[in-house]
C-alpha positions in Angstrom: -8.2 66.0 17.7 -10.6 66.2 20.6 -9.9 62.6 21.7 -6.2 63.4 21.6 -6.3 66.2 24.0 -8.4 64.2 26.3 -6.0 61.2 25.9 -2.9 63.3 27.2 -4.7 65.4 29.2 -3.6 64.2 32.6 0.0 62.6 32.0 2.4 61.6 35.1 4.7 64.1 36.6 8.1 63.4 37.7 8.6 66.9 39.4 8.2 65.6 42.9 10.7 63.0 42.6 13.1 65.3 40.9 12.6 67.8 43.4 13.1 65.6 46.2 16.1 64.4 44.8 17.5 67.5 44.1 16.6 68.7 47.4 18.2 65.6 49.1 21.3 66.5 46.8 21.3 70.1 47.9 21.0 69.0 51.6 23.8 66.5 51.2 26.2 69.2 49.3 25.4 71.6 51.9 25.9 69.3 54.8 29.4 68.4 53.3 30.1 72.1 52.6 29.3 72.8 56.1 31.3 69.9 57.3 34.2 70.9 55.5 34.0 74.6 56.2 33.6 73.7 60.0 36.6 71.2 59.5 38.7 73.9 58.1 37.7 76.6 60.4 38.4 74.2 63.4 41.6 73.1 62.1 42.5 76.7 61.5 41.5 77.7 64.8 43.3 74.7 66.4 46.7 75.9 64.9 45.7 79.4 66.0 45.1 78.2 69.6 48.4 76.3 69.3 50.4 78.8 68.3 49.1 81.4 71.0 50.0 78.6 73.7 53.4 78.5 72.3 53.7 82.1 72.4 52.5 82.4 76.0 55.0 79.4 76.9 57.8 81.5 75.3 56.6 84.5 77.2 56.3 82.5 80.4 60.0 81.3 79.7 61.2 84.8 79.0 59.7 86.1 82.2 60.8 83.3 84.1 64.6 84.2 82.8 63.8 87.4 83.5 63.0 87.0 87.1 66.3 84.9 87.4 68.3 87.6 86.0 66.4 90.1 88.1 67.0 88.0 91.4 71.1 87.5 90.4 71.1 91.3 89.9 69.3 92.1 93.2 72.0 89.4 95.0 75.0 91.2 93.1 73.4 94.5 94.3 73.2 93.5 97.8 76.8 92.0 97.8 78.0 95.3 96.4 76.2 97.1 99.3 77.6 94.9 101.7 81.0 95.4 100.2 80.7 99.0 100.1 79.3 99.0 104.0 82.2 97.1 104.9 84.9 99.4 102.7 83.4 102.3 104.4 84.0 100.5 108.0 87.7 99.7 106.8 88.4 103.6 106.0 86.8 104.5 109.0 89.0 102.1 111.1 92.7 103.6 111.7 95.3 102.1 109.6 98.3 100.0 110.9 100.6 102.8 110.6 98.0 105.1 112.8 97.8 102.0 115.1 101.6 102.0 115.7 101.8 105.6 116.0 99.4 105.5 118.6 101.1 102.9 120.7 104.2 104.7 120.2 102.5 107.9 121.7 101.1 105.8 124.4 104.4 104.1 125.2 106.2 107.7 125.4 103.5 109.1 127.5 103.8 106.1 129.9 107.6 106.4 130.0 107.0 110.2 130.7 104.6 109.2 133.6 106.9 106.6 135.0 109.8 109.0 134.9 107.7 111.4 136.9 106.5 108.9 139.3 110.0 107.9 139.9 111.2 111.2 140.7 108.2 111.7 142.7 109.0 108.2 144.7 112.7 109.6 145.1 111.7 113.1 146.5 109.2 111.3 148.8 112.0 108.9 150.1 114.5 111.7 150.5 111.8 113.6 152.7 110.8 110.5 154.6 114.5 109.9 155.4 115.2 113.3 156.5 112.3 112.9 158.7 113.2 109.6 160.2 117.0 110.3 160.8 118.7 113.3 162.1 120.1 115.6 160.1 123.5 114.9 158.4 124.8 118.4 159.3 124.4 117.5 162.9 125.9 114.0 162.6 128.1 113.7 165.8 131.7 112.3 165.7 130.8 109.5 168.5 127.7 108.2 169.9 127.6 107.6 173.9 125.8 104.7 175.0 123.9 105.7 178.2 122.0 103.5 180.8 118.3 103.4 180.3 115.5 101.6 181.4 113.7 101.2 185.0 116.0 98.1 186.2 119.2 99.6 186.8 120.0 96.8 188.8 120.6 94.7 185.5 124.4 94.3 184.5 124.4 94.9 180.6 126.9 93.1 178.3 127.0 94.8 175.0 127.5 93.2 171.2 127.6 95.7 168.1 126.1 94.0 165.2 127.9 96.2 162.7 127.3 94.4 159.3 126.6 91.0 157.7 130.3 90.2 158.2 131.0 91.4 161.6 129.9 91.3 165.2 131.7 92.8 168.0 131.6 91.5 171.4 132.5 93.9 174.6 133.9 91.7 177.2 135.2 94.6 179.2 136.4 98.2 178.5 139.6 96.9 176.5 138.5 93.7 175.4 136.7 93.5 172.4 136.2 90.1 170.3 135.1 90.7 166.5 133.6 87.5 165.0 132.1 86.2 161.8 128.5 86.1 161.9 128.2 83.1 159.8 130.1 80.9 162.5 128.5 82.1 165.5 126.4 78.8 165.8 129.6 76.6 166.5 132.1 79.9 167.9 133.6 78.7 171.0 134.1 82.6 171.7 130.4 83.2 171.2 129.6 80.5 173.3 131.9 81.3 176.3 130.8 85.0 176.1 127.0 83.7 176.3 128.1 81.7 179.0 129.5 84.3 180.9 126.4 86.2 180.8 124.2 83.3 181.7 126.3 82.7 184.6 126.3 86.6 186.0 123.4 87.6 188.2 121.0 89.9 186.6 123.1 89.8 183.5 121.6 90.9 180.1 122.8 91.1 176.8 122.2 94.2 174.9 122.7 94.2 171.1 123.8 97.6 169.6 122.6 97.3 165.8 124.0 99.4 162.9 122.0 99.7 159.8 123.7 96.9 157.9 123.8 94.9 161.0 120.2 93.9 161.1 120.7 90.2 159.6 123.9 89.5 162.0 121.1 90.5 164.9 118.4 88.2 163.8 121.4 85.1 163.8 123.0 86.3 167.2 119.7 86.9 169.1 118.3 83.5 168.1 121.4 81.7 169.6 121.4 83.8 172.7 117.4 83.2 173.2 118.0 79.4 172.8 120.2 79.8 175.8 117.8 81.6 177.8 119.4 84.5 178.2 117.6 87.9 178.8 118.2 90.4 175.5 117.7 94.1 174.6 118.4 96.0 171.4 119.3 99.3 170.4 119.7 100.9 167.0 122.4 103.2 166.3 121.5 105.7 163.9 125.2 106.8 162.5 128.2 104.9 161.5 130.4 106.6 163.9 132.5 105.1 167.0 131.0 104.1 170.2 131.6 105.7 173.6 131.0 103.0 176.3 133.0 104.8 179.3 129.4 105.0 181.4 129.6 100.9 181.3 133.3 100.4 180.9 135.6 103.4 182.6 138.8 103.6 181.8 
């Protein structure tokens, strides 16, 4: 009995190998579990991150669209404000009817002013004529032509420029010649009349000019001066007969 105990007192133990194997298997199991869990966690975290990125992109797109809408609304508001300003300006401006009424008032006012101005001009002309011409009440029945000037030795001949259609030549107290002014340039009678004056020593031709005979005077005096004849002139204020007795006594 004692020998049998001695024989099996130190048998070979497999505990270290089994322990190492168990530890190795446990370690591998732990590592596989960690890797698996880590992978699952990483995959879940990646999906979460992708989802968050998608949400951010959606938010960014939504914000961009909102900003675009805000810009469009801002432009619309600015256009509305501009339209309101223009409408206010148009409302402040006078309408076409008001403008037409204003123009009519101006025309009426100018017409009144023109009428008043014409009346004033007429009054002024009347005053001037009254000052320049003798009073019609004092109009004589006849105008007497008297000698005048310093050269009393001159022998006068008279031509009365009555109108644009008549000139009257005084040859003597009884002989008077009425001519057409338009025919003076080739009139034989006017040429003879001028030759008589030219051949008379100290002879001078006096033109008596009525209001309507200015043009006739211009024509007749030009012809006379071309013949080197001395000329004089005297305006006649009234259209009345002439008294020539001082030069042609009867």
